[in-house]
N, C-alpha and C positions, 0 to 999 in steps of 0.2 A: 890096721890093716897096719903091717909094717914099715919102717926106715926102708925098705927097699920097694916096697909095691911101689909100680906107679899109677896114675889114673888116668882113665883114658880121657884124651880131649874132646871123645866123639856125644863122648856122656853131655846131655840137653835140661839143665833145672827141673826137676817141675816147683812153682810157689802155690801153696798152700795156707786160706787163712786160716786165722781162728777160729771160725767154725765147720772144716776141714773140705772148704772147698777151694778147687783151683780158682788159681789166679791171671788169667790172661796174656795182660798189660797194667803195668803201673805208666799210670801218667798226674804227669803234674798238673792242677789245672786251680784257679784261682776264683772259675769266674760262679762259684761258690760266695763266696769273699764278695765278689765286688755287685752279688744279689742282694745280697745280704745287708751287709759295712755299707759301699759304697767305694770301697778299695780295690784299687789299679796301681802297675807298679811302677817304679821310676825305673829299675835298674832291666838292663839285658840277662840273660843267662850268662853267658859270656862273664858281664862285667861284672854281676853278679858270685861266677864263681871262682873270681880272681881277688874280690873283694874278701869269702870268705876265706878264702888259703892262707892272704895277707895276715887275715882273723885271727886263724889260727896260728898260723905260726906264732906271731904278736903273743901270746896265751899258751904256748907253747913252750916263748924262753922264758917266762915270768918263771913257772911252776924248777922247769931245769935249774932257773937259781935261788932256785928258794930249796934244794932238797936236805 
């Protein structure tokens, strides 16, 4: 595809797993970890994302300073 071509925004992507099977949807779940290890999350999704972004930004500062 050349630089001047536009991508059709109406295209719906298909996600295929490594076995070639179509993946309907992906949903994060801690149920197996809870059953296996007794794990229960202590931080909600929104706070977890905020913490992850903060951590990532701090990590990137360290990398940029060590160039």
